[in-house]
TIKOLLUM-863924 format. One line per field, with one value per residue: residue in one letter; x, y, z of N, C-alpha, C in turn. Coordinates in nm, 2 decimals, always signed. Layout:
BEGIN
code	[A	...];
neast	[X	...];
nnorth	[Y	...];
nup	[Z	...];
caeast	[X	...];
canorth	[Y	...];
caup	[Z	...];
ceast	[X	...];
cnorth	[Y	...];
cup	[Z	...];
//
This chain:
BEGIN
code	[M	R	L	R	F	I	P	P	L	A	A	L	V	L	L	V	G	A	V	G	T	S	A	Q	S	T	S	T	A	D	A	P	K	G	K	D	Q	Q	P	P	R	Q	V	K	V	A	I	D	P	R	S	A	G	A	T	E	Q	L	V	K	G	F	G	K	L	C	P	N	V	S	I	I	R	D	E	S	E	A	E	Y	D	I	V	A	S	V	C	A	A	G	C	G	W	L	T	H	F	Y	I	T	V	Y	D	K	Q	G	K	V	A	F	T	T	D	K	V	D	S	E	R	S	T	K	A	A	C	Q	F	F	N	A	Q	K];
neast	[+10.09	+10.16	+10.40	+10.38	+10.56	+10.61	+10.66	+10.96	+10.91	+10.64	+10.65	+10.80	+10.62	+10.41	+10.55	+10.62	+10.36	+10.27	+10.45	+10.38	+10.12	+10.16	+10.28	+10.27	+10.07	+10.14	+10.06	+10.13	+9.94	+9.79	+9.96	+10.07	+10.11	+10.38	+10.44	+10.61	+10.61	+10.50	+10.25	+10.34	+10.40	+10.18	+10.26	+10.29	+10.30	+10.41	+10.37	+10.60	+10.55	+10.73	+10.73	+10.61	+10.44	+10.50	+10.34	+10.09	+10.17	+10.31	+10.10	+9.93	+10.11	+10.19	+9.94	+9.88	+10.11	+10.20	+10.02	+10.04	+10.13	+10.02	+9.92	+9.94	+9.83	+9.92	+10.23	+10.35	+10.24	+10.33	+10.55	+10.75	+10.88	+10.83	+11.01	+10.96	+11.07	+11.07	+11.27	+11.28	+11.36	+11.68	+11.82	+11.95	+11.90	+11.70	+11.41	+11.41	+11.31	+11.30	+11.30	+11.32	+11.34	+11.28	+11.35	+11.19	+11.36	+11.46	+11.67	+11.82	+11.68	+11.64	+11.70	+11.63	+11.68	+11.53	+11.42	+11.15	+10.84	+10.71	+10.91	+11.07	+10.89	+10.84	+11.10	+11.10	+10.89	+11.00	+11.19	+11.03	+10.89	+11.10	+11.15	+11.12];
nnorth	[+10.70	+10.74	+10.60	+10.48	+10.46	+10.23	+10.32	+10.23	+10.14	+10.07	+9.87	+9.68	+9.62	+9.50	+9.28	+9.14	+9.08	+8.91	+8.70	+8.62	+8.52	+8.29	+8.11	+7.81	+7.67	+7.50	+7.27	+7.15	+7.02	+6.85	+6.66	+6.32	+6.14	+5.96	+5.64	+5.66	+5.93	+6.18	+6.41	+6.75	+6.82	+6.97	+7.28	+7.49	+7.83	+8.14	+8.48	+8.73	+9.02	+9.22	+9.23	+9.45	+9.60	+9.41	+9.19	+9.16	+9.09	+8.85	+8.68	+8.67	+8.56	+8.31	+8.19	+8.16	+8.04	+7.84	+7.62	+7.44	+7.57	+7.70	+7.99	+8.11	+8.27	+8.23	+8.22	+8.02	+7.78	+7.75	+7.61	+7.75	+8.08	+8.38	+8.66	+8.93	+9.18	+9.48	+9.66	+9.95	+10.21	+10.35	+10.12	+10.07	+10.03	+9.84	+9.70	+9.52	+9.22	+9.07	+8.76	+8.60	+8.30	+8.15	+7.89	+7.69	+7.72	+7.97	+8.01	+8.10	+7.95	+7.97	+8.20	+8.46	+8.68	+8.86	+9.02	+9.06	+9.00	+8.76	+8.59	+8.56	+8.43	+8.20	+8.08	+8.04	+7.86	+7.64	+7.58	+7.50	+7.28	+7.11	+7.02	+6.76];
nup	[+6.19	+6.53	+6.74	+7.07	+7.37	+7.64	+7.97	+8.15	+8.42	+8.42	+8.23	+8.37	+8.58	+8.44	+8.34	+8.58	+8.67	+8.47	+8.50	+8.76	+8.74	+8.60	+8.77	+8.95	+9.20	+9.49	+9.75	+10.07	+10.22	+10.07	+10.00	+9.99	+10.28	+10.43	+10.58	+10.80	+10.84	+11.05	+11.16	+11.25	+11.59	+11.84	+11.96	+12.24	+12.28	+12.43	+12.40	+12.48	+12.67	+12.61	+12.34	+12.21	+11.95	+11.76	+11.80	+11.67	+11.41	+11.46	+11.56	+11.33	+11.15	+11.26	+11.27	+11.00	+10.88	+11.05	+11.17	+11.38	+11.60	+11.90	+12.04	+12.36	+12.67	+12.93	+13.05	+13.21	+13.13	+12.88	+12.64	+12.51	+12.51	+12.34	+12.21	+12.01	+11.78	+11.58	+11.36	+11.21	+11.16	+11.16	+11.12	+10.89	+10.54	+10.51	+10.67	+10.97	+11.12	+11.41	+11.59	+11.89	+12.06	+12.37	+12.59	+12.85	+13.07	+13.03	+12.86	+12.55	+12.27	+12.00	+11.74	+11.51	+11.23	+11.00	+10.69	+10.69	+10.85	+10.78	+10.68	+10.90	+11.07	+10.93	+10.96	+11.24	+11.26	+11.13	+11.32	+11.54	+11.43	+11.40	+11.66	+11.89];
caeast	[+10.05	+10.26	+10.43	+10.39	+10.65	+10.57	+10.77	+11.03	+10.85	+10.52	+10.68	+10.84	+10.50	+10.34	+10.62	+10.60	+10.23	+10.26	+10.52	+10.31	+10.00	+10.20	+10.33	+10.18	+10.05	+10.15	+10.02	+10.17	+9.83	+9.74	+10.07	+10.05	+10.19	+10.44	+10.41	+10.69	+10.60	+10.39	+10.22	+10.41	+10.33	+10.13	+10.35	+10.23	+10.40	+10.36	+10.44	+10.64	+10.50	+10.83	+10.72	+10.52	+10.45	+10.52	+10.25	+9.99	+10.24	+10.33	+9.97	+9.89	+10.21	+10.18	+9.81	+9.89	+10.22	+10.24	+9.90	+10.06	+10.17	+9.91	+9.97	+9.86	+9.86	+9.99	+10.37	+10.39	+10.20	+10.40	+10.68	+10.85	+10.84	+10.89	+11.02	+10.98	+11.08	+11.08	+11.35	+11.26	+11.44	+11.82	+11.87	+12.00	+11.81	+11.59	+11.35	+11.45	+11.21	+11.37	+11.23	+11.40	+11.26	+11.34	+11.29	+11.14	+11.47	+11.50	+11.78	+11.78	+11.67	+11.64	+11.68	+11.63	+11.68	+11.50	+11.38	+11.01	+10.78	+10.68	+11.04	+11.11	+10.79	+10.87	+11.22	+11.06	+10.81	+11.09	+11.25	+10.93	+10.86	+11.21	+11.16	+11.05];
canorth	[+10.67	+10.76	+10.49	+10.52	+10.37	+10.21	+10.36	+10.11	+10.09	+10.00	+9.74	+9.58	+9.58	+9.41	+9.15	+9.07	+9.03	+8.79	+8.59	+8.58	+8.44	+8.16	+8.03	+7.70	+7.67	+7.37	+7.26	+7.03	+6.96	+6.75	+6.57	+6.20	+6.12	+5.83	+5.57	+5.71	+6.08	+6.22	+6.55	+6.82	+6.82	+7.10	+7.36	+7.60	+7.94	+8.26	+8.60	+8.81	+9.16	+9.31	+9.23	+9.55	+9.64	+9.30	+9.08	+9.13	+9.02	+8.72	+8.61	+8.64	+8.47	+8.17	+8.13	+8.13	+7.95	+7.73	+7.59	+7.35	+7.65	+7.76	+8.11	+8.11	+8.39	+8.19	+8.18	+7.91	+7.67	+7.75	+7.54	+7.85	+8.22	+8.45	+8.80	+8.97	+9.32	+9.53	+9.77	+10.01	+10.33	+10.34	+9.98	+10.06	+10.05	+9.74	+9.67	+9.39	+9.16	+8.97	+8.67	+8.52	+8.20	+8.11	+7.76	+7.70	+7.76	+8.11	+8.01	+8.12	+7.82	+8.00	+8.34	+8.49	+8.82	+8.86	+9.15	+9.08	+8.91	+8.63	+8.51	+8.53	+8.34	+8.07	+8.02	+7.99	+7.74	+7.53	+7.54	+7.43	+7.16	+7.02	+6.98	+6.63];
caup	[+6.33	+6.62	+6.84	+7.21	+7.44	+7.77	+8.06	+8.20	+8.54	+8.38	+8.16	+8.47	+8.65	+8.35	+8.33	+8.70	+8.68	+8.38	+8.56	+8.88	+8.70	+8.54	+8.87	+8.99	+9.34	+9.55	+9.89	+10.14	+10.28	+9.98	+9.97	+10.06	+10.40	+10.44	+10.71	+10.91	+10.86	+11.14	+11.15	+11.35	+11.72	+11.88	+12.05	+12.31	+12.28	+12.49	+12.34	+12.58	+12.66	+12.55	+12.19	+12.17	+11.81	+11.67	+11.84	+11.57	+11.30	+11.51	+11.56	+11.20	+11.08	+11.31	+11.22	+10.85	+10.84	+11.14	+11.24	+11.50	+11.71	+11.97	+12.12	+12.48	+12.75	+13.05	+13.02	+13.29	+13.06	+12.75	+12.62	+12.47	+12.52	+12.22	+12.21	+11.87	+11.76	+11.45	+11.36	+11.08	+11.15	+11.22	+11.10	+10.76	+10.43	+10.52	+10.80	+11.03	+11.21	+11.50	+11.68	+11.98	+12.13	+12.49	+12.65	+12.99	+13.16	+13.00	+12.77	+12.41	+12.20	+11.86	+11.71	+11.37	+11.19	+10.86	+10.65	+10.71	+10.96	+10.72	+10.67	+11.04	+11.12	+10.87	+11.03	+11.37	+11.24	+11.10	+11.45	+11.62	+11.37	+11.42	+11.80	+11.92];
ceast	[+10.18	+10.28	+10.44	+10.48	+10.60	+10.69	+10.83	+10.96	+10.72	+10.54	+10.72	+10.72	+10.42	+10.41	+10.61	+10.46	+10.21	+10.33	+10.44	+10.19	+10.04	+10.26	+10.23	+10.18	+10.06	+10.11	+10.07	+10.06	+9.78	+9.84	+10.04	+10.15	+10.25	+10.40	+10.48	+10.68	+10.48	+10.37	+10.30	+10.33	+10.28	+10.23	+10.28	+10.34	+10.33	+10.44	+10.47	+10.59	+10.60	+10.82	+10.62	+10.55	+10.46	+10.42	+10.15	+10.05	+10.27	+10.21	+9.93	+9.98	+10.20	+10.04	+9.81	+9.99	+10.25	+10.12	+9.92	+10.11	+10.05	+9.97	+9.87	+9.91	+9.95	+10.13	+10.41	+10.35	+10.26	+10.53	+10.79	+10.79	+10.91	+10.89	+11.05	+10.99	+11.10	+11.17	+11.34	+11.35	+11.58	+11.88	+11.93	+11.89	+11.69	+11.54	+11.40	+11.34	+11.29	+11.27	+11.33	+11.31	+11.34	+11.27	+11.24	+11.24	+11.52	+11.62	+11.73	+11.79	+11.68	+11.63	+11.69	+11.62	+11.65	+11.44	+11.23	+10.96	+10.75	+10.80	+11.08	+11.02	+10.81	+10.99	+11.18	+10.97	+10.89	+11.16	+11.15	+10.90	+10.98	+11.22	+11.08	+10.98];
cnorth	[+10.68	+10.65	+10.55	+10.41	+10.35	+10.24	+10.23	+10.05	+10.01	+9.87	+9.63	+9.53	+9.48	+9.27	+9.07	+9.01	+8.91	+8.67	+8.53	+8.49	+8.31	+8.06	+7.93	+7.70	+7.52	+7.37	+7.14	+6.96	+6.84	+6.64	+6.44	+6.18	+5.98	+5.77	+5.62	+5.86	+6.11	+6.37	+6.62	+6.83	+6.96	+7.16	+7.48	+7.71	+8.06	+8.38	+8.70	+8.95	+9.26	+9.32	+9.34	+9.59	+9.53	+9.18	+9.05	+9.05	+8.88	+8.63	+8.57	+8.54	+8.33	+8.11	+8.09	+8.02	+7.83	+7.70	+7.50	+7.43	+7.72	+7.87	+8.12	+8.23	+8.35	+8.14	+8.05	+7.78	+7.65	+7.67	+7.64	+7.99	+8.29	+8.60	+8.84	+9.13	+9.35	+9.65	+9.83	+10.13	+10.31	+10.20	+9.97	+10.08	+9.96	+9.74	+9.54	+9.35	+9.05	+8.89	+8.59	+8.43	+8.15	+7.98	+7.79	+7.75	+7.90	+8.12	+8.03	+7.99	+7.85	+8.15	+8.36	+8.64	+8.82	+9.00	+9.17	+8.98	+8.77	+8.54	+8.47	+8.42	+8.20	+8.00	+7.97	+7.87	+7.62	+7.48	+7.46	+7.30	+7.06	+6.96	+6.85	+6.64];
cup	[+6.42	+6.72	+6.98	+7.28	+7.58	+7.86	+8.12	+8.33	+8.51	+8.31	+8.26	+8.55	+8.57	+8.35	+8.46	+8.72	+8.59	+8.44	+8.68	+8.85	+8.65	+8.65	+8.92	+9.15	+9.39	+9.70	+9.95	+10.21	+10.20	+9.95	+10.05	+10.17	+10.40	+10.57	+10.82	+10.93	+10.94	+11.13	+11.26	+11.48	+11.76	+11.98	+12.11	+12.33	+12.35	+12.42	+12.46	+12.57	+12.61	+12.40	+12.14	+12.02	+11.71	+11.70	+11.73	+11.45	+11.34	+11.50	+11.42	+11.13	+11.13	+11.27	+11.08	+10.82	+10.93	+11.23	+11.37	+11.62	+11.77	+12.06	+12.24	+12.57	+12.87	+13.02	+13.10	+13.22	+12.92	+12.75	+12.58	+12.49	+12.40	+12.25	+12.06	+11.87	+11.61	+11.45	+11.22	+11.06	+11.22	+11.20	+10.96	+10.66	+10.45	+10.66	+10.84	+11.12	+11.28	+11.58	+11.76	+12.06	+12.25	+12.54	+12.79	+13.09	+13.14	+12.91	+12.63	+12.33	+12.05	+11.84	+11.56	+11.34	+11.04	+10.82	+10.66	+10.80	+10.90	+10.72	+10.81	+11.10	+11.06	+10.93	+11.16	+11.36	+11.21	+11.23	+11.53	+11.57	+11.38	+11.56	+11.81	+12.05];
//
């Protein structure tokens, strides 16, 4: 009988699949809340029109990762204004997803530069959740 070898890439895919199925899922929604721990407050955010090309990723990301953030159209009613951009070509080997958060006075309150929109959105969520 002739032995067949698995190509290295196929073996890696099989290994990653096996590791991925053994990971346990945890949810913070089911975690017991302490007496002093309050849920994050609702934050109204407007997406600046300069965020062309990145708005869909922002809306999906905040809907999934940050349910306490409400995206509204009227910038005058928003607590923060977000400008997001994606740089894929000319930025080196990796794609960069930038989020800049401005307060009501137009000052930069937070900025992030990550390799994908999910990581940038998580960082922005942490900023919003830290605000009182």
